Wavefront OBJ file of the C-alpha trace (Angstrom):
o trace
v -13.614 -27.074 4.077
v -12.086 -25.947 6.995
v -11.759 -28.178 10.125
v -11.792 -27.555 13.811
v -12.101 -29.653 16.574
v -13.226 -32.540 14.508
v -15.906 -30.421 12.825
v -16.277 -29.768 9.270
v -17.283 -26.219 8.812
v -18.252 -24.699 5.823
v -17.992 -20.646 5.409
v -19.878 -19.077 2.908
v -21.511 -15.404 2.763
v -24.630 -14.911 4.128
v -28.112 -15.202 2.402
v -31.117 -13.338 3.187
v -32.392 -16.591 4.599
v -29.722 -16.705 7.077
v -30.960 -13.546 8.991
v -33.285 -14.871 11.637
v -30.918 -17.152 12.732
v -27.822 -14.882 12.816
v -30.496 -12.556 14.650
v -30.902 -15.322 17.320
v -27.350 -15.858 17.874
v -26.718 -12.118 17.949
v -29.287 -11.872 20.390
v -27.900 -14.751 22.639
v -24.005 -14.241 22.380
v -24.607 -10.747 23.547
v -26.553 -11.634 26.529
v -23.749 -14.419 27.531
v -20.871 -11.890 26.753
v -22.411 -8.766 28.596
v -24.013 -10.136 31.847
v -23.496 -6.805 33.266
v -26.173 -5.202 31.020
v -30.078 -5.941 31.413
v -31.058 -8.766 29.299
v -33.936 -6.958 27.936
v -31.016 -3.988 26.333
v -30.736 -6.427 23.301
v -33.365 -7.348 20.608
v -33.510 -9.489 17.487
v -33.988 -6.273 15.504
v -30.449 -5.266 16.562
v -28.800 -7.335 14.181
v -30.169 -6.292 10.960
v -29.693 -2.533 12.129
v -25.788 -3.753 12.941
v -24.866 -5.490 9.965
v -26.328 -3.228 7.296
v -24.261 -2.618 4.563
v -21.877 -4.815 5.844
v -20.632 -8.136 3.977
v -21.601 -11.081 6.528
v -20.005 -14.356 6.289
v -21.423 -17.294 8.215
v -20.413 -20.674 9.576
v -22.014 -23.703 9.299
v -22.085 -27.323 10.797
v -24.008 -30.056 9.097
v -26.254 -27.292 7.279
v -27.034 -25.294 10.680
v -25.659 -21.828 10.969
v -23.426 -21.751 13.985
v -21.848 -18.259 13.779
v -21.086 -14.893 11.929
v -18.698 -12.223 11.324
v -19.511 -9.142 9.793
v -17.124 -6.948 8.013
v -16.983 -3.062 7.147
v -15.221 -3.325 3.743
v -14.318 0.529 3.297
v -13.236 1.119 6.878
v -11.273 -2.599 6.983
v -12.992 -3.145 10.272
v -14.544 -6.442 11.747
v -17.604 -4.913 13.207
v -19.230 -8.156 14.830
v -18.348 -11.864 15.391
v -20.512 -13.950 17.254
v -20.986 -17.802 17.820
v -23.714 -19.682 19.664
v -22.757 -20.436 22.802
v -23.576 -23.714 22.214
v -21.092 -23.611 19.462
v -18.306 -21.828 21.438
v -14.773 -22.987 22.263
v -14.623 -25.107 19.284
v -12.593 -23.008 16.737
v -15.180 -21.273 14.987
v -14.353 -17.792 15.714
v -10.766 -18.352 15.247
v -11.900 -19.591 11.439
v -14.216 -16.741 11.019
v -11.517 -14.018 11.763
v -9.258 -15.637 9.208
v -12.042 -15.636 6.864
v -12.564 -12.049 7.592
v -9.039 -11.593 7.163
v -8.693 -13.056 3.945
v -11.783 -10.979 2.596
v -9.976 -7.384 3.769
v -6.215 -8.577 2.377
v -4.310 -6.768 4.779
v -4.392 -4.875 7.994
v -7.815 -4.537 9.761
v -9.363 -3.339 12.979
v -11.847 -4.372 15.313
v -13.095 -3.344 19.054
v -14.091 -5.304 22.161
v -15.834 -4.014 25.112
v -12.946 -3.796 27.732
v -14.893 -5.523 30.297
v -15.382 -8.689 28.083
v -12.482 -10.518 29.346
v -12.833 -13.875 27.371
v -13.363 -11.937 24.073
v -9.964 -9.870 24.771
v -8.427 -13.245 25.461
v -9.506 -14.793 22.496
v -8.530 -11.694 20.240
v -4.914 -11.770 21.804
v -4.537 -15.560 21.489
v -5.349 -15.142 17.970
v -2.629 -12.092 17.048
v -4.885 -8.791 17.849
v -2.616 -6.635 18.884
v -4.402 -3.368 21.225
v -3.544 -0.144 19.954
v -2.324 1.946 22.612
v -4.446 5.411 23.729
v -7.489 4.278 21.455
v -10.662 4.644 23.468
v -14.302 4.639 22.560
v -15.924 7.519 24.946
v -19.997 5.560 25.286
v -18.149 2.538 26.830
v -14.507 1.510 27.396
v -13.479 -0.469 24.591
v -10.231 -1.729 23.396
v -9.025 -1.361 19.748
v -7.442 -4.064 18.167
v -5.350 -4.192 14.894
v -3.917 -7.067 12.990
v -2.087 -7.340 9.839
v -2.547 -10.371 7.665
l 1 2 3 4 5 6 7 8 9 10 11 12 13 14 15 16 17 18 19 20 21 22 23 24 25 26 27 28 29 30 31 32 33 34 35 36 37 38 39 40 41 42 43 44 45 46 47 48 49 50 51 52 53 54 55 56 57 58 59 60 61 62 63 64 65 66 67 68 69 70 71 72 73 74 75 76 77 78 79 80 81 82 83 84 85 86 87 88 89 90 91 92 93 94 95 96 97 98 99 100 101 102 103 104 105 106 107 108 109 110 111 112 113 114 115 116 117 118 119 120 121 122 123 124 125 126 127 128 129 130 131 132 133 134 135 136 137 138 139 140 141 142 143 144 145 146 147 148
């Protein structure tokens, strides 16, 4: 079991019973990460739509799910990574990224909102490199790539 900042963190594949907790984390963390968006833009059901057909790995501390990562395996793409705002800044996101890369066994990609400076700094600190010239037309995103 990995440790981060003195916490014993269990990583495992999400069970159907984790859905409600992951949906709450997704909602709360998105509202915190995207303060320029109206809070009512996000809903609990967004989680289920977003991770459909993806592998979801959860991070647990003392039996409580505190974060998750979802992976689109065929596309080699890390689709979502969210930590409960009360559990951020404790190394949990870094451990989830490592788990995702271990599942993908090689090069992976992810996107991040260009306006989300904290997330961009987090990914770059963890060795992810922006792909020059890649952009999302709907909202400015940065495409990142990392080889394991």
